[in-house]
N, C-alpha and C positions, 0 to 999 in steps of 0.2 A: 546209806553210803555217801559223803560230803561231797559236795560239788568238787571240779577241780579247780585247782588255783594256778595259775598261769605266770606266777614271777617268777626270775630269777634265785632265790636264795629266797623262802619260807622260812621261819623257825622257828620251833615248838615247844612249850616250854612249862614246867608243873614240876610238881610232889616225885617220889615214888609209887612209881603204881599206879598217876591222875589217869595212862593212857595216851600216853604221847606217842609210842612208839606204834600202835595200834592208827591213832592219829594220821603218822606221816604214811603209814602202806596204805589206810584208807586213800591218803590223797594221790597214791604214786598209783596204787588202783585207776585211779579218775583219770588220769592223765592219757595220753595216746603211749603207746611202743612200751620196750623192755625197760624194767626197772636193775638200778646197781644199787646193792648195799653196801659201805664202808663200814665194817664193822673195827670201833678200835681197842673192840675190851679184851683183856690178853686171858689167859686163858690158864688160869694157876693149880687152880683148887676146880674139886668135885662137884658144887657148889656155880662156881661161875661154870664151869663142863655143862649142867643142867639147863642154864639159862639162856643160856646160848642154842642149844637147841630148840628150848622150847620157842624161842625167836627163830629161828630156821623154819623152824614144822609147821610155823603160820604164811612165813611166807609160798607167793607158785615157786613153782620147783623151773621155771623159767628167767626170773629173777638170777642173776650173776651178784657173787658177794666177792670184793675185796675185802681183806684182814690186813690190817697195820694202826700199828700202837701208837708211833711217835712223828711219822713225817706227812701229813695232811695232802700239803703238794703235791707230793710221788705218790699219792691213794689216787688223785685223780688224774694223774696221766696213768694208773692202769684201768681205768672203767673200759668199758667195752664203747668202741666204736659207734651201736648203734643202738646204745640206751637211749634214752627221751626225760629221765628219772633219777637224784641220785639222791639217795638216802644218806646221809652221816649219821651212825649212833654209835655212840652217844660222844658229845663235844666234852661234858664232862669226866667221863672215863676218857679223854685222850689226854684234859693238863691232871689227871691225875697220874697217867704213865708218865708227862713229861714235867710233873712237877715232883714225883718222888727220883725219874733219871739225875738232879741236882741238885735238891732239897739236903742239908745236913744235920742235923742238932746243932747250935749256938750259930747256927750262920746271920752276920751282920746285916743289918735294916740296908744296909746299899749293896750288899747281894743279891736279897731278895727285890728289892727296886730292879734289881739287874735280869734278873731269875723272869722275871713278871714280864718286863719293854722288849725282852725276846721273843718272850709267849706272845704278847700285844702285838708287836712286828708281822710274826708268824701266822697269828689270823690275819689281818690287813693281808696278808700276802693271797693269804688265800681268799677272802671277800673276794681280794680283785681280780685272782685266776676263775671264779665258779663265774663273774662277770662274763669271760670270753668266753667259755665251753658253751657247745649247743643243745647241754641240759640241763632241767629245773636241778635244782639243788637243795633238798628239804633238809637241816640241821634239828636234831633234837637233842636238848639240854635241860639240867637240870635247877630247878630252883632249891640252893641251899641254905638261903638265909633268912629263911623262913621259921626256924626254931632255935633253940636251944645254943646261946656263944659256946663257940668250942670250949673246951678244958685243957686243950696242947695248943701251944704257938703253930707247929706244920697245921692243925685241924680250922687254927684260925686264920691262917695263909691261904690255905687250901680256900677258905668261907670266900674270903675278898677277891682272892684270884679270879672262882669262878661265875663270881656276884659283876665285876669288872668287865668278864670274857663275854658274859651273856650280854652286857650293854655294848658294846662295840658289834655282837655281832648282828646284834636287834635294828643298831640305827643302819645299819648295810642292809639288811634283810627290805623285799615288797613289801614282807603282810611277816604279821606276827601270830604266835596262840598260843594262848593259854591252856592245857588239859587240866581241867579239874574233875574229880571223882568220878574220871570216863567220860566226859563231857565237854564239847572244844568251844571258847572261847575267846572272837579274837579281837586282838587289841588293836593293834597294826594296820590298815588300810594298805593296800598297793600302791606303791608308786610313790615314796614321801621323801625317804633320804637314798643317798648315795654308799660306796663302802667307808667307813671311817678313817 
């Protein structure tokens, strides 16, 4: 069991199947009081349904769940009052949902920049809102830029968007963890930066 993490905003990043969600759950279990899970996945097929079921089975039955694919601020408002820790899992899926809701082939660079700016502003507002809440928030995200350069324009837009979004939340976070092969590595100590 990992020690309790006391900062208001914690970011956990890493590759696929690196242990990010499990680390977030361990941090929540190490805290005091009930947790709430904000799930951003859109369940559109059997594979995602299976993934969601595996995540649910791992969590304590006492945890509440808020399902929200697009509006992070609205999700925070639906967190039960008694909650002491919120896990947002995951930021990357939320970015996917936001991007696919507006992206179309052949978008001009200025339009893509505008889309990214709207997402950036929503994340800035999310970070600021988290600071006003009585609970701690743990954000799970993915590092998607460590592999092959995507061969489609949409893939490259997503990779860049995710990288910049991760940087924004990492700057705002009290602590940042990197999950590698199931092991946590703390890469930012508490109390360094405020919301970007």
